[in-house]
N, C-alpha and C positions, 0 to 999 in steps of 0.2 A: 611278637608280631613278626611275620616273615618279611623278607625284603628281596629285591631283585639284584642282579649284578650291577645295575645302574644306581643302586643305593636307594631305591624307592620302597616305601612301606606299602602294605596292602591297601591302606586307605588312599594313598597317593595314586596307586595303580587304578583303583576304582574311579577316582576323579578323572584320570586320563582317559579311561575307557568310556566313561560317561560323556565326556566332551567329544571324543572321537565319534561315538555312536550318533549323538545329536547333530553334530556338524555334518556328518555324512548324509543323514536323512535330509537336512536342510539343503545340501548340495544336490541331492537327487530331485528334490522338489523344484529347485531353480532350473535344473536340466530339463525337467518335464515342460516347464514354461518355454524354455529355449527350443524344445522339439516342436511345439506348436507354432512358434514364430518361424522356425526354419521351413516347416511345411507350407505356411502361408506365403513366405517369400518365394519359394520355388513355384508355387501356384501363380503368383503374380508375374513371375518371369516367363512361364510357359504359356500363359493364356494370351499374351500379347505377341506381336510379330517377333519372330526369332531373328536375332542378329548376332554378329560376333561379340559385340559388347555384352549382350545378355548371356551368351554362352560363357563368357569369361566370368561374369558376375555369379552365375550359377555354380561354376566350378569353384570359385573362391569361397562362397558360403558353405559349399559341401565339404571342402577341405577343413574349414574351421569347425564345422559340426562333427566331422569324423575325429579330428584330434581331441576335441572336448569329450567325445564319447569314449575314447580310449582311456582318458583320465577317470571318467566315471566308472568304467568297467573295472579298472584297477582298484578303485575305492570299494566297489561292491564285492570284489573277490576278497579283499582284506577283511571286510566286515563279516562276510559269510564264513570265511575260514575261522576267524576268531570266535564268533559266537555260536557256531554250529559244532565245531570240533573241540573247542576249549571246554574243559570240565571244571576249571577253577579260575580264580582271578589271575593267578600267576600264569597259567597256560594260555588264557585269552590274551594277556598282555604280550606274551612271547609270540603269539600267532598273528598279532595285528599287523605286522609288517609283511608285505608281499615278498615273494622270491626275488632275488637280485635281477634276473632278466626282465621280469615284469616291472620292477621299479625303474630300471633303465629306460624301458619303453615308455613308461609314463612320464619320466623326466624329459625325454626327447620330444614327446608329443606336446608337453607343456611349453617347452622352449620354442618349438615351431609355431605353436598356436599364438604365442606372444609376438613373434616376429611377423607372422602374416597379419595379425590384427594391427600392429603398429604401422606396418607398411600401408594397410588399407586406410587408416586414419590420416597418414601423411598424404596419400593419394587424394583423399577428399579435400584436405587443406590446400593442396596444389591446385585442384580444380576450382575451389571457391575463390582462390586468389588469382584467378585468370591465368592458370598454368605458369605461374612465376616460380622458377627454380630458386631464386634468391630467398624466398620466404621459407622454403623447406630445407635449406642447407643445415641449419642447426638441429632440427629434429632428426635428420638422417644421421648426423654425427652421434647423437644420443643413441640411436638404434645400434650403430656399429659398436659403440662402447658397451651397450647392454649385451650384445652378442658375445663379446670378449669376456665380460664378467660371468655370463651364464655358462660359458664353456669351462672357465676356471672353477666355477662352483660344482658342476657335474663331475669333472675330473677329480677334484679333491674329495668329493663326497663318496665316490665309489672306488677310490684308490688308497686314500689315507684314513679318513674318518667321516662319518655322517653326523656326528654330534659333538662338535667342538666350536670354539670361538671363531676359527677360520671360516667354517661353513656359514656361521651367522653373519660375518662381515661381508663375504661374497654375496650372500643372499640379499643383504641390505643394499649392497651396491647395485645388484641387478634390479631390485625393486625400485631403487632411486632413479636409475636411468630410464626405466620404463615409465615411471611416474613423471619424470621430467619431460619425456617425449609427449605424453598425453596432455599434461597441463599446458605445455607450450602450444600444441596443436589446437587444444580446446580454446585457449585464449585467442589465438589467431582467427579461428573460425567464427567465434562469437563476435569478435571485433568486425570482421568482414560482413557478417549477417546484419549487425546493427547499422553499419554504414550503408549497405545496399537497401535495407528496409527504410532507412531514413530518406533516401532518394525516392523510394516508391511509396511514400506515405499517402499520397493521393489516390493510390489504386486500391480498390476494395479487396480486403483480405491479405494484402501484401505487407502490412506493417507488423509491428510487434505487439500491439495492444489487443491481440486476439488470442484465442486458444491455440489456433494454428501457429501463431508466432512463437508461443512458448514451447510447443512441441518441436518446432523447427530448431530452436536453440538447443534443446535437450538432446535431440537425436543427431542433428548434423555435427554438433561439437563433440559427440561421444562423451558427454559429461559423466554418464554412469560409469564408464570405464575409468576415468580419472578418479572418481570418488571411491570406487572399489579398491584401487591401488593405494589411495591415500589411507584408507582404513587398514589395509594390510601392513603398510609401513609403520603405522602407529602401534598396532597390536603385536607385530611380529617380535620385537625385542623385549616385550613385557612378559612377566611371568603369568601363568594361568593359561586357560584354554581359549581365550578370546581370539587368538590368531587363527585357530582352526576354522571358525565360522567365516572370518575374512578371507582365508585361503580358499575355502570351498565356494565362496561367492565369486572370487576372481576367476575361477576356471570357466564357468558358463558366461559370465559377463564379458570375458575376452572375446567370445564368439558372438554374443548378443549385440554388442555395440556396432561392429561392422555390418552385421546382418540387418539391423534396423536402418542403417544408412542406405544399404543396397535395396532393401524393400521399399524405402521411401522414393528412391530414384526409379525403381522398376514400376511402381504404381502411379508415377506421374505427379507425386505430391511435392517433389523438390522443385526449386526454382529452375527455370530454363538456364542452360549453361551460358546463353548469351547475356543474361542479366549480370553475371559475374564479370563479364568483359566490358560492359557498357559504362561509359563515363558520362556523367550528367553535368549540366551547367545549372546555375541558379534559376534558369527559366524553365527547367524541366519539371514535370510531375506536379504542376500547380493546378491542374484541372481547367485551365483556361482554354478557350476555343482558339485553335490555331489552324492555319492552312499550310500545306506543304506543296511544293512544286517539283515534279520529277520530269526530267527531260529524257525521252527515249529516242535514240537515233536509229532511223531506218535508212534504206538505200536512197530514197528520194525526198524524205521529209523528216521533220522532227515532230514528235507528238509531245505536247505539254500535258502532263497529268496533274490537274489541280485537285487536291484532296483536302477536305475538311476533317480535322481530327474528331471533334465532337462539338455539340452545341446543346445548350440547355433550352428546353421547350417547356413553357408554362401553359397550362390549360386546365380548366375545371378544378382549380384549387390544388393541383398537383404539379410537381416538377419532375420531369424525366429528361434523360439524355438520349440523343439520337446521333448516329454516325452519318455524316454527310457523304453522299455518293461522290465518286470521282468523276470529273468531267475531262474528257480528252479533247484537246484543241489542236488539230493538225496545223502545221505551218509549212510554208514552202521552203525551197532550198535557199532563197534569198534571205528569208527570215532566219534560217539557221546560221548563215554567215554573219548576219547582224548580231545574233546572240553570241557568237564566238568572238 
């Protein structure tokens, strides 16, 4: 039985090629789903009023999609070259690796994709926590460490060796830092969502005991991103071809998770940003009827605006809520002085 320079038998080469072929097809399928999601997200952005924020979001998801497409194109070229031009198991195994320039381009695209995706998740965590920099300090440190590990991995892979223990160690370190970033951000976002939803439990559809609440946790927290990297970290050091499927899943999920967040914001499904800043007291969100008084100062008078929040009206066996209209009560300058 023939063997390669790597010491693999023909049967082992068949197993490797089989895993590569199936994992690539799996990755292409997920990328097709990603393409549909990207198109829907762009449509949601352009059909509403154009603003600088929406332009920024559109550029961001386009960059992510382009980088992911570069990786898919590299995989397609490898697969096509191997199975079209290879005439034997040995030749197909030898041709499954792309030329060095293409491999470098794919590695750079993968690294940039991870960095952009991680920064997007950190940005969302920052917004959800009321633009607090203290919350995202640790995730930012993880990203910087991950960038350093990724650079060391690429340099060693293309200058020393692409298949030794050092590559595995640097790859595991890069995956671990990325996983740490995402698990930390996911936990922070979920904690914040649960806290805000608890305060808004009295509002229809704003709690977590709804289908919308479950989707909010899954999308806003980028849980899919964390799960995909957790699977990759589990399967990567193991023998077998399981890591191939996890790796091909990570490529599109890296772009899908931030795109889902941006699509949710663009379509108006996300919570208003003011809700993340709002602090509630134990008296808030209990559904009780309350009235508020607003004092508007003009040149000669003060206008008292008395507004009823809501009131329950019963009639004909049904209960409904109505909003009380505001009543403006002007007062003289003497009354304004008395109020002061």
